C-alpha positions in Angstrom: 36.9 66.8 147.9 40.4 67.0 149.3 41.8 65.2 146.3 40.2 67.6 143.9 41.5 70.6 145.9 45.0 69.1 145.8 44.9 68.6 142.0 43.6 72.2 141.5 46.4 73.6 143.7 49.1 71.6 141.8 47.7 72.8 138.5 47.7 76.4 139.6 51.3 76.2 140.8 52.3 74.7 137.5 50.5 77.4 135.6 52.2 80.1 137.6 55.6 78.6 136.9 54.9 78.4 133.2 53.6 82.0 133.3 56.8 83.2 135.0 59.0 81.4 132.4 57.0 83.0 129.6 57.4 86.4 131.1 61.1 85.9 131.5 61.4 84.8 127.9 59.5 87.9 126.8 61.7 90.2 128.9 64.9 88.5 127.5 63.6 88.8 124.0 62.7 92.5 124.5 66.2 93.2 125.9 68.1 91.2 123.2 68.8 93.0 120.0 67.9 91.5 116.6 71.1 90.8 114.6 71.5 90.8 110.9 73.4 87.6 110.3 73.6 87.0 106.6 72.7 88.2 103.1 71.7 85.8 100.4 70.7 86.6 96.8 69.7 84.8 93.6 68.7 85.7 90.0 65.2 84.8 88.7 63.7 84.8 85.2 62.9 88.1 83.6 65.8 89.9 85.1 64.3 89.6 88.6 66.6 89.4 91.6 65.8 88.4 95.2 67.8 89.5 98.2 67.2 87.7 101.5 68.2 89.3 104.8 68.5 86.7 107.6 68.1 87.9 111.2 68.5 86.2 114.6 64.9 87.1 115.3 61.9 88.5 113.4 62.9 92.0 112.5 60.7 95.1 113.2 58.7 96.6 110.4 61.2 98.4 108.0 61.0 102.0 106.8 62.1 102.2 103.2 62.5 104.7 100.4 64.2 104.9 97.0 66.2 107.5 95.0 66.5 107.8 91.3 69.8 109.6 91.0 71.8 107.8 92.2 69.5 104.7 91.9 69.3 103.3 95.4 66.9 101.5 97.7 67.3 102.4 101.4 65.8 100.3 104.2 65.9 101.4 107.9 65.7 98.6 110.5 65.3 100.1 114.0 66.6 98.0 116.9 68.7 95.8 114.5 72.4 95.4 114.8 74.6 94.4 111.8 76.5 91.3 112.3 78.0 91.1 108.8 81.7 90.5 108.4 81.9 93.3 105.8 79.8 96.5 105.4 79.6 96.0 101.6 78.3 92.9 99.9 78.8 92.8 96.1 75.9 91.3 94.1 76.2 92.2 90.4 72.9 90.5 89.4 70.4 92.2 87.2 69.9 95.8 88.3 71.5 95.1 91.8 75.1 96.1 92.0 76.0 95.9 95.7 74.5 96.0 99.2 75.7 98.3 102.0 74.9 97.8 105.7 75.5 101.0 107.8 74.9 101.2 111.6 73.5 104.6 112.7 72.9 104.5 116.4 70.4 101.7 117.1 69.3 101.7 113.5 70.8 99.6 110.7 70.4 101.0 107.3 70.5 98.7 104.3 71.4 100.5 101.0 71.1 98.6 97.7 73.0 100.3 94.9 71.2 99.8 91.5 72.3 100.3 88.0 69.0 102.0 87.3 65.8 102.5 89.2 63.5 99.4 89.2 60.3 98.4 91.1 60.9 96.5 94.3 58.9 94.6 96.9 59.6 93.8 100.6 58.2 90.5 102.0 58.8 89.7 105.7 58.8 86.0 106.6 59.7 85.3 110.2 63.4 86.0 110.7 63.8 86.6 107.0 63.1 89.8 105.0 63.0 89.3 101.2 63.6 92.1 98.8 62.4 91.4 95.3 63.7 93.6 92.4 61.6 93.6 89.2 59.0 91.3 90.8 57.1 89.3 88.1 54.1 88.1 90.1 51.9 89.6 92.7 52.6 87.8 96.0 49.9 86.0 97.9 51.5 86.8 101.3 51.3 90.3 102.7 54.0 92.4 101.3 55.3 96.0 101.1 55.4 97.0 97.5 57.3 99.9 96.1 57.4 100.9 92.4 59.7 103.3 90.6 59.2 104.3 87.0 61.9 103.3 84.5 64.5 106.0 84.1 65.7 106.8 80.5 69.3 107.8 80.0 68.9 111.1 78.1 71.7 113.2 76.8 71.7 116.4 78.9 73.2 118.4 76.1 70.2 117.7 73.8 67.1 117.4 76.0 67.1 118.5 79.6 66.1 115.7 81.9 63.1 116.1 84.2 63.9 116.6 87.9 64.7 113.3 89.6 62.8 113.0 92.9 62.9 110.9 96.0 59.6 110.6 97.9 59.2 110.0 101.6 56.0 109.7 103.7 52.4 109.6 102.6 50.6 111.6 99.9 50.3 115.3 100.6 46.5 115.3 100.7 46.5 112.8 103.5 48.3 115.1 106.0 47.0 118.3 107.7 49.1 121.4 107.1 51.5 121.9 110.0 54.6 124.0 110.7 58.1 122.8 110.2 60.0 122.6 113.5 63.6 123.2 112.7 66.4 123.3 110.1 69.9 122.9 111.3 73.4 122.0 110.1 76.1 119.8 111.8 79.6 118.7 110.9 80.5 115.1 111.7 83.8 113.9 112.9 84.8 112.5 109.5 84.2 115.9 107.8 80.8 115.1 106.4 78.1 117.8 106.4 74.6 117.0 107.7 71.5 119.0 107.0 69.0 118.2 109.8 65.3 118.9 109.1 62.8 118.3 112.0 59.5 117.5 110.4 56.1 118.2 112.1 55.2 114.5 111.7 57.1 111.3 110.7 54.9 110.8 107.7 55.3 114.3 106.3 55.8 113.9 102.5 59.2 114.9 101.2 60.7 115.0 97.7 64.5 115.2 97.1 65.7 116.2 93.7 68.9 117.5 92.0 68.5 120.6 90.0 71.4 122.7 88.5 74.0 121.2 90.7 72.0 121.8 93.9 70.0 119.4 96.0 66.4 120.7 96.5 64.2 119.3 99.2 60.4 119.8 98.7 58.3 119.5 101.9 54.6 119.3 100.9 51.7 120.9 102.8 53.9 122.4 105.5 54.2 125.9 106.8 57.6 127.6 107.2 57.9 129.7 110.4 59.3 133.2 110.0 62.4 132.3 112.1 63.3 129.5 109.6 62.9 131.7 106.5 66.7 132.2 106.2 69.9 131.4 104.5 72.7 129.5 106.3 76.2 130.1 105.1 78.2 127.1 106.2 81.3 127.5 104.1 83.5 127.9 107.2 82.6 124.4 108.4 84.9 122.8 105.7 82.3 120.3 104.4 80.9 119.7 100.9 77.9 121.9 101.9 78.2 125.6 101.1 74.8 127.1 101.6 71.4 126.0 102.9 68.4 128.3 102.0 64.8 127.7 102.9 61.7 129.5 101.5 58.0 129.0 101.2 56.5 128.0 97.8 52.7 128.2 98.0 51.6 125.7 100.6 55.0 123.8 100.4 58.5 124.5 101.6 61.6 124.4 99.3 65.0 123.9 100.9 67.9 124.5 98.4 71.3 123.1 99.4 74.3 124.4 97.5 77.3 122.0 97.5 80.7 121.5 96.0 80.8 119.5 92.8 82.8 116.5 94.0 80.5 115.1 96.6 78.1 112.2 97.3 75.1 112.2 99.6 72.6 109.9 101.2 69.1 110.8 102.7 67.5 108.9 105.6 64.8 109.5 108.1 64.5 108.5 111.8 61.1 109.3 113.3 60.4 112.9 112.4 64.1 113.8 111.9 65.1 113.9 108.2 68.8 113.9 107.5 70.8 114.6 104.3 74.5 113.7 104.7 77.1 115.0 102.2 80.6 113.7 102.0 83.6 114.6 99.8 84.6 112.0 97.2 88.1 110.6 97.7 90.7 110.8 94.9 90.3 107.1 94.2 86.5 107.5 93.9 87.0 110.5 91.6 89.3 108.4 89.4 86.9 105.5 89.4 84.0 107.8 88.3 86.2 109.2 85.5 87.0 105.6 84.4 83.4 104.5 84.5 82.2 107.6 82.6 81.2 106.4 79.2 81.0 108.7 76.2 78.3 107.7 73.7 78.8 108.8 70.1 76.2 106.9 68.2 73.4 108.3 66.1 70.3 109.3 68.1 67.1 107.4 68.2 63.8 107.2 70.2 62.3 104.0 71.6 58.9 103.6 73.2 57.8 100.0 73.9 55.6 98.3 76.5 56.6 94.7 77.5 58.6 94.0 74.3 60.9 91.1 73.9 64.6 91.9 74.5 65.6 90.0 71.3 63.2 92.3 69.3 64.8 95.4 70.8 68.3 94.0 69.8 67.0 93.4 66.3 65.7 97.0 66.0 69.1 98.3 67.1 70.9 96.1 64.6 68.7 97.3 61.8 69.2 100.9 62.8 73.0 100.7 62.9 73.6 98.2 60.1 75.8 96.1 62.3 75.7 92.3 62.5 74.3 91.1 65.8 74.5 87.6 67.2 72.3 86.9 70.3 72.8 83.9 72.5 70.0 81.4 73.0 69.9 82.4 76.7 68.9 85.9 75.8 65.2 86.1 76.6 62.7 88.1 78.6 60.7 91.3 78.1 61.4 94.9 78.8 59.5 98.2 78.9 61.3 101.3 77.9 60.8 104.8 76.7 63.9 106.6 75.4 63.8 109.9 73.5 66.6 111.1 71.3 69.4 109.1 72.9 72.5 107.6 71.1 71.9 104.1 70.0 75.0 102.8 71.8 73.6 104.3 75.1 70.3 102.6 74.4 72.0 99.3 73.8 74.0 99.7 77.0 70.8 100.4 79.0 69.0 97.4 77.7 72.0 95.1 78.3 72.5 96.3 81.9 68.8 96.1 82.7 68.7 92.4 81.6 72.2 91.4 83.0 73.7 91.0 79.5 77.1 91.9 78.1 78.4 92.3 74.6 81.7 91.8 72.7 82.3 93.6 69.4 84.7 92.3 66.7 84.8 94.5 63.7 81.1 95.1 62.6 79.8 92.0 64.5 78.3 92.3 68.0 77.8 89.2 70.2 75.2 89.5 73.0 75.0 87.0 75.8 74.5 86.9 79.6 77.5 88.3 81.5 78.3 85.0 83.2 78.2 83.2 79.9 80.6 85.6 78.2 82.9 85.5 81.2 82.9 81.7 81.0 83.7 81.7 77.3 86.6 84.1 77.8 87.9 81.9 80.6 87.9 78.8 78.4 89.7 80.7 75.6 92.5 81.7 78.0 92.8 78.2 79.4 93.0 76.9 75.8 95.8 79.4 74.9 97.7 78.4 78.0 97.5 74.7 77.1 98.7 75.5 73.5 101.7 77.4 74.9 102.6 74.5 77.1 102.6 72.1 74.2 104.0 74.4 71.4 107.5 73.6 70.1 110.4 75.9 71.2 112.4 77.9 68.6 115.7 79.7 68.9 116.5 83.2 67.5 119.4 85.6 67.5 118.4 89.2 68.1 121.0 91.9 67.4 120.8 94.9 69.8 122.0 98.2 68.2 121.7 101.0 70.8 120.7 99.5 74.2 122.8 97.0 76.3 121.8 93.4 75.6 122.4 92.5 79.3 119.9 95.2 80.4 117.2 93.9 78.0 117.8 90.3 79.1 117.3 91.3 82.7 114.1 93.0 81.8 112.8 89.9 80.0 113.8 87.6 83.0 112.2 89.8 85.7 110.6 87.8 88.4 107.7 90.1 88.8 106.8 90.4 85.2 108.7 87.9 83.0 108.2 88.1 79.3 109.3 84.6 78.7 107.2 81.5 79.1 108.0 78.9 81.8 110.0 77.0 79.2 111.7 80.1 77.7 115.4 81.0 78.1 117.6 84.0 77.1 121.4 84.2 76.8 123.6 87.4 76.3 126.7 87.6 74.1 128.3 90.8 75.5 131.1 90.8 72.8 128.6 91.3 69.9 125.8 92.7 72.1 123.4 90.0 70.9 120.5 88.1 72.5 119.9 84.4 72.0 116.3 83.7 72.9 114.6 80.3 73.0 110.8 80.2 73.4 107.6 79.5 71.5 106.7 81.4 68.3 104.1 83.6 70.0 106.5 84.6 72.7 109.3 85.3 70.3 107.0 87.6 68.3 106.1 89.5 71.5 109.8 89.8 72.4 110.7 91.2 68.9 108.0 93.8 69.3 109.3 94.8 72.7 112.9 95.1 71.5 111.8 97.1 68.5 110.3 99.7 70.9 113.2 99.7 73.3 116.2 99.4 71.1 116.2 103.0 69.8 118.8 105.8 70.0 118.5 107.7 73.2 117.9 111.4 72.7 120.7 113.7 73.7 120.7 117.1 75.5 123.3 119.9 75.4 123.4 121.9 78.6 125.0 125.3 78.3 125.6 127.1 81.6 127.2 130.4 82.6 128.6 131.1 86.0 128.9 134.9 86.5 130.6 136.5 89.4 130.1 140.3 89.4 131.7 142.6 92.0 131.4 146.3 92.7 133.7 148.1 95.1 134.1 151.6 96.4 136.8 153.1 98.8 137.4 156.6 100.1 140.2 157.8 102.4 140.7 161.3 103.8 143.6 162.6 105.9 145.5 165.7 107.1 149.0 166.7 108.0 150.2 170.1 109.2 153.2 171.5 111.0 154.4 174.8 112.5 157.8 176.3 113.5 158.4 179.6 115.1 160.3 181.6 117.8 158.8 182.2 121.2 161.7 184.4 122.6 165.4 184.7 123.3 167.5 183.6 126.3 170.7 185.5 126.1 172.3 184.6 122.9 170.1 181.7 122.4 166.6 181.8 120.8 163.8 179.5 122.1 162.1 177.8 119.2 158.8 175.8 119.1 157.8 173.4 116.3 156.3 170.1 115.4 157.9 167.0 116.6 156.2 164.4 114.3 158.5 163.7 111.4 156.9 162.9 108.1 157.2 163.3 104.3 154.9 165.7 102.5 156.0 164.3 99.1 155.1 160.7 100.1 158.4 159.3 99.0 159.2 157.4 102.2 157.2 155.4 104.7 155.7 157.6 107.4 157.4 157.3 110.8 155.3 158.6 113.6 157.5 160.3 116.1 156.9 162.2 119.4 153.8 164.3 119.5 155.5 167.6 120.2 159.2 168.8 120.6 160.1 172.0 122.4 163.8 172.7 122.6 166.5 175.3 123.0 168.6 175.9 119.9 171.7 175.5 122.0 170.8 171.8 122.4 170.6 170.5 118.9 170.8 166.9 120.1 167.3 167.0 121.6 164.5 165.3 119.8 162.7 167.4 117.3 162.1 167.9 113.7 165.1 168.0 111.4 163.9 171.2 109.8 166.6 173.4 111.5 169.1 174.6 108.9 172.6 174.0 110.1 173.8 176.9 108.1 171.5 179.3 109.9 170.3 177.7 113.1 168.7 180.9 114.3 166.5 181.1 111.3 164.7 177.8 111.2 161.7 179.0 109.2 163.2 178.6 105.8 164.5 175.2 106.7 160.9 173.8 106.9 160.2 174.8 103.4 162.9 172.8 101.6 165.3 170.4 103.1 167.2 168.0 100.8 170.6 166.6 101.6 172.0 169.4 103.9 173.7 168.5 107.1 171.7 169.3 110.3 173.0 170.9 113.5 174.3 167.6 114.8 176.3 166.8 111.8 173.8 164.4 110.2 172.7 164.6 106.6 169.1 165.8 106.2 166.5 163.3 105.0 163.7 165.5 103.8 161.5 165.1 106.8 159.2 167.9 108.0 158.4 169.0 111.5 154.7 168.1 111.8 152.2 168.8 114.6 149.6 166.3 113.1 150.6 163.4 110.9 147.4 161.5 109.9 147.5 161.3 106.1 145.4 159.0 103.9 147.0 155.6 103.8 147.1 155.3 100.0 146.4 158.8 98.8 145.8 159.5 95.2 146.4 163.2 95.5 147.2 165.9 98.1 146.9 169.7 98.5 149.7 171.5 100.3 149.4 174.9 101.9 152.3 177.1 103.2 151.2 180.1 105.3 153.4 182.4 107.3 155.8 185.3 107.4 159.5 185.2 107.1 161.2 185.8 110.4 158.1 185.2 112.3 156.0 182.0 112.2 155.5 179.4 109.5 152.4 177.1 109.2 152.3 174.1 106.8 149.0 172.3 106.0 148.5 169.3 103.7 145.1 167.6 102.9 145.3 164.1 101.2 142.4 162.1 99.8 141.8 158.9 97.9 138.6 157.6 96.2 138.6 154.4 94.2 135.8 152.6 92.4 136.0 149.3 90.6 133.7 146.9 88.8 134.6 143.4 87.7 132.9 140.4 86.1 134.1 136.8 85.9 132.3 134.6 83.5 132.7 130.8 83.3 130.7 129.0 80.6 130.9 125.2 80.8 129.0 123.2 78.3 128.3 119.5 78.2 126.3 117.0 76.0 124.8 113.9 77.5 122.1 111.3 76.8 118.7 111.2 78.3 118.7 110.2 82.0 122.5 109.9 82.0 124.6 112.0 84.4 127.4 114.1 82.8 130.2 116.0 84.7 132.7 118.6 83.6 135.5 120.1 85.8 137.8 123.1 85.2 140.2 124.5 87.8 143.4 123.7 89.8 144.6 121.6 92.6 146.3 123.5 95.4 149.1 121.8 97.5 148.7 121.8 101.2 151.3 120.9 103.8 149.8 118.5 106.4 151.6 117.0 109.4 150.8 113.4 110.1 152.7 111.1 112.5 155.4 113.7 113.0 156.1 113.9 109.3 155.0 116.6 106.8 153.0 115.5 103.8 151.8 117.3 100.8 148.1 116.9 99.9 146.1 118.5 97.2 142.7 120.2 97.4 140.6 121.0 94.3 139.5 124.5 93.6 137.4 124.0 90.5 134.4 125.0 88.5 132.3 121.8 88.4 129.0 121.0 86.6 127.1 117.8 87.2 123.8 117.4 85.4 121.3 114.6 84.7 118.6 115.5 82.1 115.3 113.8 81.6 113.4 114.6 78.4 109.6 114.6 78.8 107.2 113.4 76.0 106.3 117.1 75.3 109.9 118.0 74.6 110.6 119.7 77.9 113.6 118.9 80.1 113.8 118.0 83.7 117.3 118.8 85.0 119.0 117.7 88.1 121.9 120.1 88.4 124.7 120.6 90.8 127.1 123.5 90.1 130.2 124.1 92.3 132.4 127.2 92.0 135.5 126.9 94.3 138.3 129.5 94.2 141.4 129.9 96.3 141.6 133.3 98.2 145.3 134.2 98.0 144.7 137.5 99.8 144.0 135.6 103.1 146.9 133.2 103.2 147.6 131.5 106.5 150.8 133.0 107.9 151.8 129.7 109.6 151.6 127.3 106.7 151.1 129.7 103.8 147.9 127.8 102.7 145.1 129.8 101.2 141.5 129.3 102.2 139.0 128.1 99.5 135.8 130.0 98.8 133.0 127.7 97.9 129.9 128.5 96.0 127.4 125.8 95.2 123.9 125.3 93.8 122.0 122.0 93.7 118.4 121.8 92.4 115.9 120.1 90.1 114.0 122.2 87.6 111.6 121.7 84.6 112.6 123.8 81.6 111.3 124.2 78.1 113.7 123.3 75.2 116.0 126.2 74.6 114.8 128.2 77.6 117.3 129.9 79.8 116.7 129.9 83.5 118.5 131.4 86.5 119.1 128.6 89.0 120.2 130.8 91.9 122.0 133.8 93.0 124.3 134.5 96.0 124.6 138.2 96.9 127.3 139.3 99.3 127.7 142.9 100.6 130.5 144.2 102.8 130.8 147.6 104.3 133.6 148.9 106.6 134.7 152.3 108.0 137.6 153.4 110.2 138.7 156.6 111.9 142.0 157.7 113.4 142.2 161.0 115.4 144.0 163.0 118.0 142.0 162.5 121.3 139.6 165.3 122.1 140.8 167.5 119.3 139.4 165.2 116.6 136.0 165.4 118.2 135.7 169.2 117.7 133.1 170.4 115.3 134.5 171.3 111.9 138.1 171.9 113.1 138.2 168.4 114.3 138.8 167.3 110.7 142.3 168.7 111.0 143.1 166.2 113.7 141.8 162.9 112.2 141.7 160.7 109.2 138.7 158.6 107.9 138.3 155.7 105.6 135.2 154.0 104.1 135.0 150.8 102.0 132.1 149.0 100.3 132.3 145.8 98.4 129.4 143.9 96.7 129.7 140.5 95.0 127.0 138.5 93.3 127.0 134.9 91.9 124.5 134.1 89.1 124.2 130.7 87.4 122.3 130.5 84.0 121.4 127.2 82.4 120.1 126.5 78.9 119.2 123.0 77.8 118.9 122.2 74.1 117.5 118.9 72.8 119.7 117.6 70.0 117.8 116.3 67.0 119.1 114.0 64.2 122.8 114.4 63.6 123.1 117.8 65.2 125.5 116.4 67.8 128.0 115.5 65.1 128.2 119.1 63.8 128.8 120.8 67.2 132.6 120.7 66.9 134.0 123.7 68.6 130.9 125.9 68.1 129.6 127.7 71.0 
């Protein structure tokens, strides 16, 4: 009894340990994520392709859907992490082009890019998930089967294609009618636009189609709440999405998404959240699409066959076109197709891509074979040509170069990056005769001759005519006044007290003005006192007449008169062009003299320089015209003479485009010595520099203004008697004013002319 109890106790303990180990294993397995480790694929008969996804553990049940335009299969694997080295795996077998693995949160999405929509089948097998494209047999094991109808490539200009749809969820009749929960828009960090649709149930049926450049989402058997019956303007988010509009259509909901033309999108669903993500195509993707865009020009036909042999379809196309068609023995299998009114070359392209075939056309003969077989044949042909070149005998040939430089062409042929010579080839240059000595095989020599024939041509020439115009406009005005007065203020005994101006000056402008004392008041008995020289020595007591006309008479102190007047104010115009002189007074009483002087000068000038130069395409030309100015420079205690250029210089490099336009790289310098501002110390003038440097595109014979420099200078000055010159109106008698305006403008005009034929020889001195 004790023995039995002991055995039972040991068995229970052992069972408990095993149970704990199993529970720990279950917990560890539940915590550990399933990892996608590898992708394997292979081609089967009948254009079938299998793609195997290998996981670290059995994956969960996948959620999958397919789209017709673009043709894709999307498989969502919740709780799976991608462990692939690259997100994209190229396949290029049958209809499968590539596989893309994208991690979205804790969900890994597998996207299979197809050349056209095909039926597919998912088969889970432990830690392996097999995706069969174009399956030929119904599997015995449980599988998930999806079928897509074949899509015909129909010319949109002739027959509008039916809307392409993507279906999600279960049939509409299987779901009760419920209300949509939400429609929202979000912008991702990478600039993509996401339309988020919260469904009432994860299995709500959804169709996605493209119609008139818009993406339309149809949600079947679902109510649209009043708050979601709206239009979302999302232009300001800077994404490919412009507008999202939702409206009820019967018992369904239609969501129309307006987008920019250059975009791509994917649609995926997680639980009851359906997401459409739009992104802008990059420049490289746009160029790739343009390159891949095929223009079909063949006559149109219609094909409608069920399970017909591929060779029979090729025979029908050959009979329709009248071309000779050769099919490889490896071309086999059947195909089902329905094509209405499509070009025959498009129909042939669809058949070949569907079955993994390629063609090569030579003249009116078309050869059809599997893609790998044609690639292998072409590889063998290239290897054979290479072996022939290695064994072919070498030949030597002299090639005379007419227009180009032989050394430059030789350098082009011997370039390390892209040598035109074979490994055994050699080229030598004779610079004296501008000849090439080339030694290589006959095939290479023929290629070199064709190259030299294209490159050894006369370079086109361009004549560049330019005009440098310096226009100036100046205006100057100068106003001044002078007046004087002499008179008697009384007598003292036998002497008479006189008052008069003490600022000597010349009313006839014959001598430089000498500004003297402001005022002189003196007694006639003291003739030596400062004052005007207007007192007549012959009649010292009658000084009035002396102020009117004084020539060479002798004054009271025995000095010869010099014609100066006795002035109270001596502020004339500096360079007057005319004057008005007034004399007011009464003989024997007082005498008042007044002179108004004025000057107004206007001038306009224009300096035109027209350099012209002829040069070859992409060759710089330079022309100079001017002078060199000597400068005295002191170095090491000794004086040296150096020269500085003050020239009109034109440097130009033209480039002729294929459409007979000219790209000019131009530098124009206009330097001129300013002799009006010579340095008083070394007598060296400053140099005024004007320069324009630019690059422009001009039509042949068109004139363009490269640039303009406008300079304006205004100056004004005023000299006056303090306080008196500030009086209103009368202050003008005690001041002089001057105003000067100078405007200068530099304009550069350039006209390129492409010289044709022997036009350059006839230029001569023509302008």
